[in-house]
KOLRO-82538 format. One record per residue (C-alpha): residue number from 1; residue in three letters; x, y, z. Coordinates in nm, 2 decimals, always signed. Layout:
# residues N
pos=NUM code=ALA px=X py=Y pz=Z
...
//
This chain:
# residues 262
pos=1 code=MET px=-0.66 py=-2.45 pz=-2.17
pos=2 code=ALA px=-0.84 py=-2.60 pz=-1.92
pos=3 code=GLU px=-1.18 py=-2.65 pz=-1.97
pos=4 code=VAL px=-1.25 py=-2.40 pz=-1.64
pos=5 code=MET px=-0.99 py=-2.11 pz=-1.58
pos=6 code=ARG px=-1.14 py=-1.99 pz=-1.23
pos=7 code=TRP px=-0.92 py=-1.70 pz=-1.13
pos=8 code=LEU px=-0.87 py=-1.59 pz=-0.72
pos=9 code=VAL px=-0.76 py=-1.19 pz=-0.77
pos=10 code=ILE px=-0.59 py=-1.08 pz=-0.42
pos=11 code=GLY px=-0.76 py=-0.75 pz=-0.42
pos=12 code=GLY px=-0.86 py=-0.42 pz=-0.24
pos=13 code=THR px=-0.60 py=-0.20 pz=-0.47
pos=14 code=SER px=-0.62 py=-0.02 pz=-0.81
pos=15 code=GLU px=-0.40 py=-0.27 pz=-0.95
pos=16 code=SER px=-0.66 py=-0.57 pz=-0.87
pos=17 code=VAL px=-0.94 py=-0.34 pz=-1.06
pos=18 code=ASP px=-0.70 py=-0.37 pz=-1.34
pos=19 code=ALA px=-0.66 py=-0.75 pz=-1.32
pos=20 code=VAL px=-1.01 py=-0.83 pz=-1.27
pos=21 code=GLY px=-1.07 py=-0.60 pz=-1.61
pos=22 code=TYR px=-0.77 py=-0.80 pz=-1.80
pos=23 code=LEU px=-0.96 py=-1.18 pz=-1.64
pos=24 code=MET px=-1.30 py=-1.11 pz=-1.73
pos=25 code=SER px=-1.20 py=-0.96 pz=-2.09
pos=26 code=LYS px=-1.09 py=-1.30 pz=-2.15
pos=27 code=LYS px=-1.41 py=-1.43 pz=-2.03
pos=28 code=ALA px=-1.27 py=-1.61 pz=-1.74
pos=29 code=GLU px=-1.44 py=-1.69 pz=-1.39
pos=30 code=VAL px=-1.29 py=-1.43 pz=-1.16
pos=31 code=ILE px=-1.32 py=-1.43 pz=-0.77
pos=32 code=VAL px=-1.20 py=-1.12 pz=-0.57
pos=33 code=SER px=-1.03 py=-1.18 pz=-0.21
pos=34 code=ALA px=-1.05 py=-0.80 pz=-0.02
pos=35 code=ALA px=-0.97 py=-0.79 pz=+0.30
pos=36 code=THR px=-1.25 py=-0.49 pz=+0.41
pos=37 code=GLU px=-1.54 py=-0.37 pz=+0.27
pos=38 code=MET px=-1.41 py=-0.04 pz=+0.15
pos=39 code=GLY px=-1.18 py=-0.27 pz=-0.08
pos=40 code=ALA px=-1.49 py=-0.48 pz=-0.17
pos=41 code=ALA px=-1.63 py=-0.14 pz=-0.32
pos=42 code=LEU px=-1.38 py=-0.13 pz=-0.58
pos=43 code=TYR px=-1.55 py=-0.38 pz=-0.76
pos=44 code=ASP px=-1.96 py=-0.30 pz=-0.80
pos=45 code=GLY px=-1.89 py=-0.27 pz=-1.16
pos=46 code=PHE px=-1.76 py=-0.62 pz=-1.22
pos=47 code=ASP px=-1.98 py=-0.95 pz=-1.21
pos=48 code=VAL px=-1.74 py=-1.13 pz=-1.01
pos=49 code=ARG px=-1.78 py=-1.30 pz=-0.69
pos=50 code=LEU px=-1.65 py=-1.16 pz=-0.38
pos=51 code=TRP px=-1.45 py=-1.27 pz=-0.01
pos=52 code=VAL px=-1.45 py=-1.03 pz=+0.24
pos=53 code=GLY px=-1.24 py=-1.01 pz=+0.54
pos=54 code=TYR px=-0.92 py=-1.11 pz=+0.63
pos=55 code=LEU px=-0.82 py=-1.44 pz=+0.59
pos=56 code=ASN px=-0.55 py=-1.70 pz=+0.75
pos=57 code=GLN px=-0.36 py=-1.96 pz=+0.55
pos=58 code=GLU px=-0.61 py=-2.25 pz=+0.65
pos=59 code=GLU px=-0.92 py=-2.04 pz=+0.57
pos=60 code=PHE px=-0.80 py=-1.97 pz=+0.19
pos=61 code=ILE px=-0.67 py=-2.31 pz=+0.12
pos=62 code=ARG px=-1.07 py=-2.42 pz=+0.26
pos=63 code=LYS px=-1.18 py=-2.17 pz=+0.05
pos=64 code=MET px=-1.00 py=-2.21 pz=-0.28
pos=65 code=SER px=-1.05 py=-2.58 pz=-0.25
pos=66 code=ARG px=-1.42 py=-2.51 pz=-0.23
pos=67 code=ALA px=-1.48 py=-2.24 pz=-0.50
pos=68 code=GLY px=-1.24 py=-2.52 pz=-0.75
pos=69 code=VAL px=-0.97 py=-2.21 pz=-0.79
pos=70 code=THR px=-0.72 py=-2.28 pz=-1.11
pos=71 code=HIS px=-0.50 py=-1.97 pz=-1.06
pos=72 code=VAL px=-0.44 py=-1.73 pz=-0.81
pos=73 code=LEU px=-0.30 py=-1.33 pz=-0.91
pos=74 code=ASP px=-0.16 py=-1.15 pz=-0.63
pos=75 code=ALA px=-0.26 py=-0.80 pz=-0.66
pos=76 code=SER px=-0.25 py=-0.67 pz=-0.30
pos=77 code=HIS px=-0.08 py=-0.38 pz=-0.15
pos=78 code=PRO px=+0.30 py=-0.36 pz=-0.18
pos=79 code=TYR px=+0.32 py=-0.36 pz=+0.19
pos=80 code=ALA px=+0.08 py=-0.63 pz=+0.25
pos=81 code=VAL px=+0.36 py=-0.86 pz=+0.33
pos=82 code=GLU px=+0.16 py=-1.14 pz=+0.51
pos=83 code=VAL px=-0.10 py=-1.12 pz=+0.31
pos=84 code=THR px=+0.12 py=-1.23 pz=+0.01
pos=85 code=ARG px=+0.28 py=-1.48 pz=+0.22
pos=86 code=THR px=+0.01 py=-1.64 pz=+0.31
pos=87 code=VAL px=-0.15 py=-1.69 pz=-0.05
pos=88 code=LYS px=+0.16 py=-1.79 pz=-0.14
pos=89 code=ALA px=+0.21 py=-2.09 pz=+0.10
pos=90 code=ALA px=-0.15 py=-2.17 pz=+0.02
pos=91 code=CYS px=-0.06 py=-2.22 pz=-0.37
pos=92 code=ARG px=+0.21 py=-2.42 pz=-0.28
pos=93 code=GLU px=-0.07 py=-2.63 pz=-0.04
pos=94 code=LEU px=-0.27 py=-2.70 pz=-0.35
pos=95 code=GLY px=-0.02 py=-2.71 pz=-0.62
pos=96 code=LEU px=-0.20 py=-2.37 pz=-0.78
pos=97 code=GLU px=-0.02 py=-2.17 pz=-1.03
pos=98 code=TYR px=+0.07 py=-1.79 pz=-0.84
pos=99 code=PHE px=+0.12 py=-1.45 pz=-1.00
pos=100 code=ARG px=+0.21 py=-1.15 pz=-0.83
pos=101 code=TYR px=+0.08 py=-0.82 pz=-1.02
pos=102 code=THR px=+0.22 py=-0.49 pz=-0.87
pos=103 code=ARG px=+0.29 py=-0.16 pz=-0.96
pos=104 code=ARG px=+0.65 py=-0.01 pz=-1.07
pos=105 code=ASP px=+0.87 py=+0.14 pz=-0.78
pos=106 code=ILE px=+0.78 py=+0.53 pz=-0.86
pos=107 code=LEU px=+1.11 py=+0.63 pz=-0.67
pos=108 code=SER px=+1.33 py=+0.47 pz=-1.00
pos=109 code=ASP px=+1.09 py=+0.58 pz=-1.26
pos=110 code=VAL px=+0.99 py=+0.97 pz=-1.17
pos=111 code=ALA px=+1.21 py=+1.09 pz=-0.89
pos=112 code=ALA px=+1.57 py=+1.07 pz=-1.01
pos=113 code=GLU px=+1.44 py=+1.19 pz=-1.37
pos=114 code=GLN px=+1.22 py=+1.50 pz=-1.18
pos=115 code=ALA px=+1.50 py=+1.55 pz=-0.91
pos=116 code=ASP px=+1.76 py=+1.73 pz=-1.09
pos=117 code=GLN px=+1.51 py=+1.96 pz=-1.26
pos=118 code=GLY px=+1.41 py=+2.08 pz=-0.90
pos=119 code=GLN px=+1.06 py=+1.92 pz=-0.96
pos=120 code=MET px=+1.11 py=+1.67 pz=-0.66
pos=121 code=PRO px=+1.20 py=+1.79 pz=-0.25
pos=122 code=GLN px=+1.50 py=+1.62 pz=-0.11
pos=123 code=ILE px=+1.45 py=+1.26 pz=-0.09
pos=124 code=TYR px=+1.61 py=+1.03 pz=+0.23
pos=125 code=PRO px=+1.54 py=+0.67 pz=+0.07
pos=126 code=ALA px=+1.47 py=+0.43 pz=+0.40
pos=127 code=GLU px=+1.45 py=+0.05 pz=+0.38
pos=128 code=ASP px=+1.24 py=+0.02 pz=+0.65
pos=129 code=SER px=+1.12 py=+0.21 pz=+0.96
pos=130 code=LEU px=+1.35 py=+0.17 pz=+1.16
pos=131 code=GLU px=+1.61 py=+0.30 pz=+0.89
pos=132 code=ALA px=+1.36 py=+0.60 pz=+0.89
pos=133 code=VAL px=+1.37 py=+0.65 pz=+1.28
pos=134 code=GLN px=+1.76 py=+0.71 pz=+1.24
pos=135 code=ILE px=+1.72 py=+0.92 pz=+0.94
pos=136 code=LEU px=+1.49 py=+1.13 pz=+1.14
pos=137 code=ASN px=+1.71 py=+1.16 pz=+1.47
pos=138 code=ARG px=+2.02 py=+1.31 pz=+1.27
pos=139 code=LEU px=+1.76 py=+1.56 pz=+1.06
pos=140 code=PRO px=+1.62 py=+1.87 pz=+1.27
pos=141 code=GLY px=+1.23 py=+1.96 pz=+1.26
pos=142 code=ASN px=+0.90 py=+1.85 pz=+1.29
pos=143 code=ALA px=+0.78 py=+1.54 pz=+1.13
pos=144 code=ALA px=+0.51 py=+1.46 pz=+0.89
pos=145 code=LEU px=+0.45 py=+1.09 pz=+0.96
pos=146 code=LEU px=+0.23 py=+0.93 pz=+0.68
pos=147 code=THR px=+0.26 py=+0.57 pz=+0.74
pos=148 code=GLY px=-0.01 py=+0.43 pz=+0.86
pos=149 code=VAL px=-0.10 py=+0.36 pz=+1.24
pos=150 code=LYS px=+0.06 py=+0.02 pz=+1.24
pos=151 code=THR px=+0.39 py=+0.13 pz=+1.25
pos=152 code=LEU px=+0.40 py=+0.47 pz=+1.51
pos=153 code=SER px=+0.51 py=+0.24 pz=+1.77
pos=154 code=VAL px=+0.82 py=+0.22 pz=+1.62
pos=155 code=TYR px=+0.89 py=+0.60 pz=+1.57
pos=156 code=ARG px=+0.76 py=+0.65 pz=+1.91
pos=157 code=ASP px=+1.01 py=+0.44 pz=+2.08
pos=158 code=GLY px=+1.30 py=+0.51 pz=+1.87
pos=159 code=VAL px=+1.28 py=+0.89 pz=+1.77
pos=160 code=GLU px=+1.42 py=+1.13 pz=+2.00
pos=161 code=ASP px=+1.17 py=+1.39 pz=+2.15
pos=162 code=PHE px=+0.85 py=+1.20 pz=+1.96
pos=163 code=GLN px=+0.60 py=+1.36 pz=+2.12
pos=164 code=LYS px=+0.73 py=+1.67 pz=+2.05
pos=165 code=ARG px=+0.82 py=+1.68 pz=+1.70
pos=166 code=CYS px=+0.60 py=+1.41 pz=+1.55
pos=167 code=TYR px=+0.22 py=+1.46 pz=+1.41
pos=168 code=ALA px=+0.04 py=+1.16 pz=+1.23
pos=169 code=ARG px=-0.19 py=+1.17 pz=+0.98
pos=170 code=VAL px=-0.39 py=+0.78 pz=+0.98
pos=171 code=LEU px=-0.75 py=+0.65 pz=+0.84
pos=172 code=ASP px=-1.08 py=+0.78 pz=+0.99
pos=173 code=ASN px=-1.16 py=+0.44 pz=+1.20
pos=174 code=GLU px=-1.22 py=+0.34 pz=+1.55
pos=175 code=ALA px=-0.92 py=+0.10 pz=+1.55
pos=176 code=SER px=-0.66 py=+0.38 pz=+1.44
pos=177 code=LYS px=-0.83 py=+0.66 pz=+1.68
pos=178 code=ILE px=-0.77 py=+0.41 pz=+1.98
pos=179 code=ARG px=-0.41 py=+0.29 pz=+1.87
pos=180 code=CYS px=-0.33 py=+0.69 pz=+1.85
pos=181 code=ARG px=-0.46 py=+0.77 pz=+2.22
pos=182 code=GLU px=-0.24 py=+0.53 pz=+2.33
pos=183 code=ILE px=+0.09 py=+0.59 pz=+2.11
pos=184 code=PHE px=+0.05 py=+1.00 pz=+2.17
pos=185 code=GLN px=+0.02 py=+1.17 pz=+2.47
pos=186 code=GLU px=-0.15 py=+1.49 pz=+2.28
pos=187 code=GLU px=-0.43 py=+1.41 pz=+2.05
pos=188 code=CYS px=-0.32 py=+1.77 pz=+1.87
pos=189 code=HIS px=-0.08 py=+1.52 pz=+1.72
pos=190 code=TRP px=-0.29 py=+1.32 pz=+1.52
pos=191 code=THR px=-0.58 py=+1.32 pz=+1.28
pos=192 code=ALA px=-0.82 py=+1.07 pz=+1.14
pos=193 code=GLN px=-0.90 py=+1.18 pz=+0.80
pos=194 code=MET px=-1.02 py=+0.94 pz=+0.46
pos=195 code=PRO px=-0.87 py=+0.95 pz=+0.17
pos=196 code=PRO px=-0.81 py=+1.07 pz=-0.08
pos=197 code=PHE px=-0.60 py=+1.33 pz=-0.06
pos=198 code=ASP px=-0.52 py=+1.56 pz=-0.32
pos=199 code=VAL px=-0.20 py=+1.85 pz=-0.33
pos=200 code=GLU px=-0.38 py=+2.11 pz=-0.14
pos=201 code=ALA px=-0.50 py=+1.86 pz=+0.14
pos=202 code=ASN px=-0.14 py=+1.72 pz=+0.20
pos=203 code=ARG px=+0.01 py=+2.08 pz=+0.19
pos=204 code=ARG px=-0.27 py=+2.16 pz=+0.47
pos=205 code=PHE px=-0.15 py=+1.89 pz=+0.72
pos=206 code=LEU px=+0.23 py=+1.96 pz=+0.68
pos=207 code=ARG px=+0.17 py=+2.35 pz=+0.75
pos=208 code=GLN px=-0.08 py=+2.27 pz=+1.03
pos=209 code=SER px=+0.22 py=+2.04 pz=+1.18
pos=210 code=GLY px=+0.50 py=+2.27 pz=+1.14
pos=211 code=ALA px=+0.69 py=+1.97 pz=+0.94
pos=212 code=LYS px=+1.01 py=+2.01 pz=+0.80
pos=213 code=LEU px=+1.00 py=+1.66 pz=+0.74
pos=214 code=MET px=+0.77 py=+1.41 pz=+0.59
pos=215 code=VAL px=+0.80 py=+1.04 pz=+0.60
pos=216 code=THR px=+0.62 py=+0.82 pz=+0.37
pos=217 code=LYS px=+0.60 py=+0.50 pz=+0.19
pos=218 code=ASP px=+0.70 py=+0.51 pz=-0.16
pos=219 code=SER px=+0.31 py=+0.34 pz=-0.25
pos=220 code=GLY px=+0.32 py=+0.38 pz=-0.59
pos=221 code=ALA px=+0.04 py=+0.64 pz=-0.81
pos=222 code=ALA px=-0.21 py=+0.51 pz=-0.70
pos=223 code=GLY px=-0.12 py=+0.54 pz=-0.32
pos=224 code=GLY px=-0.12 py=+0.93 pz=-0.35
pos=225 code=LEU px=+0.28 py=+0.95 pz=-0.33
pos=226 code=PRO px=+0.24 py=+1.17 pz=-0.61
pos=227 code=GLU px=+0.04 py=+1.40 pz=-0.41
pos=228 code=LYS px=+0.28 py=+1.39 pz=-0.15
pos=229 code=LEU px=+0.62 py=+1.49 pz=-0.33
pos=230 code=GLU px=+0.43 py=+1.77 pz=-0.48
pos=231 code=ALA px=+0.29 py=+1.90 pz=-0.14
pos=232 code=ALA px=+0.65 py=+1.85 pz=+0.00
pos=233 code=ARG px=+0.79 py=+1.98 pz=-0.30
pos=234 code=LEU px=+0.60 py=+2.30 pz=-0.24
pos=235 code=GLU px=+0.63 py=+2.36 pz=+0.12
pos=236 code=GLY px=+1.00 py=+2.28 pz=+0.11
pos=237 code=VAL px=+0.98 py=+1.95 pz=+0.28
pos=238 code=SER px=+1.22 py=+1.73 pz=+0.31
pos=239 code=VAL px=+1.07 py=+1.33 pz=+0.27
pos=240 code=ILE px=+1.22 py=+1.01 pz=+0.38
pos=241 code=LEU px=+1.06 py=+0.77 pz=+0.17
pos=242 code=ILE px=+1.08 py=+0.40 pz=+0.27
pos=243 code=ARG px=+1.07 py=+0.17 pz=-0.02
pos=244 code=ARG px=+0.85 py=-0.12 pz=-0.10
pos=245 code=PRO px=+0.97 py=-0.45 pz=+0.02
pos=246 code=GLU px=+1.20 py=-0.58 pz=-0.25
pos=247 code=GLU px=+1.01 py=-0.86 pz=-0.47
pos=248 code=ARG px=+1.09 py=-1.13 pz=-0.74
pos=249 code=ASP px=+0.91 py=-1.26 pz=-1.06
pos=250 code=ILE px=+0.65 py=-0.97 pz=-1.05
pos=251 code=LEU px=+0.46 py=-0.92 pz=-1.35
pos=252 code=GLU px=+0.42 py=-0.58 pz=-1.46
pos=253 code=ASN px=+0.25 py=-0.64 pz=-1.76
pos=254 code=LEU px=-0.10 py=-0.84 pz=-1.79
pos=255 code=ASN px=-0.02 py=-0.88 pz=-2.13
pos=256 code=ARG px=+0.20 py=-1.15 pz=-2.03
pos=257 code=LEU px=-0.07 py=-1.40 pz=-1.94
pos=258 code=ASP px=-0.24 py=-1.38 pz=-2.30
pos=259 code=VAL px=-0.05 py=-1.74 pz=-2.34
pos=260 code=TYR px=-0.35 py=-1.91 pz=-2.11
pos=261 code=PHE px=-0.64 py=-1.78 pz=-2.29
pos=262 code=GLU px=-0.54 py=-1.88 pz=-2.60
//
């Protein structure tokens, strides 16, 4: 084992909290990179060094070099594709070992088992937002978009009668609200709120929007997907579920890192 093991955890998720706890139990030095202050607050109970803010590849390389990082554990959100790409490139440039830790696919683990028992809503899997648009255009009824603000323009540009039948819930921050005002002609078609969203909160939004369809991402248990699926089932709403981007060499069990601490 190296004299000093200094791990950089790419965080902002519940998985990254697990990763930090694991590394701290191994007496490793830990730095956490979190894009937002809200993400950084997840580590208030840990004695770790924090990098807060979005970093590009050059910034990662510079900070990792100065800090003497020896290993990188990427536990960022499955949809944070650009972050993962940037961190991987920085690790290649510096010759650092890179590990990807993320949650399992809840659709395959839970939905298949429960669908036959009537415990799940009707689910239409989609590879991405463009396929979700195609499915929306085949199915009737209002749609609740729970996919975040970044992809709303894809639905605006592709969904027939978008301004009439689509309703969105986004995070309650000024940037999201500005974007929604640009996307929607009427403010009654969007709402800005902050998580967590329990089953009843999701049911209220579905009822208020008159939704027959929900579009959401397979974000795993920590992302509130079980509560969304349960709300859809109770309200008789079908779900267009966008699968997470496929990733290889996933580290699904932190104990696989034990060898580095022997």
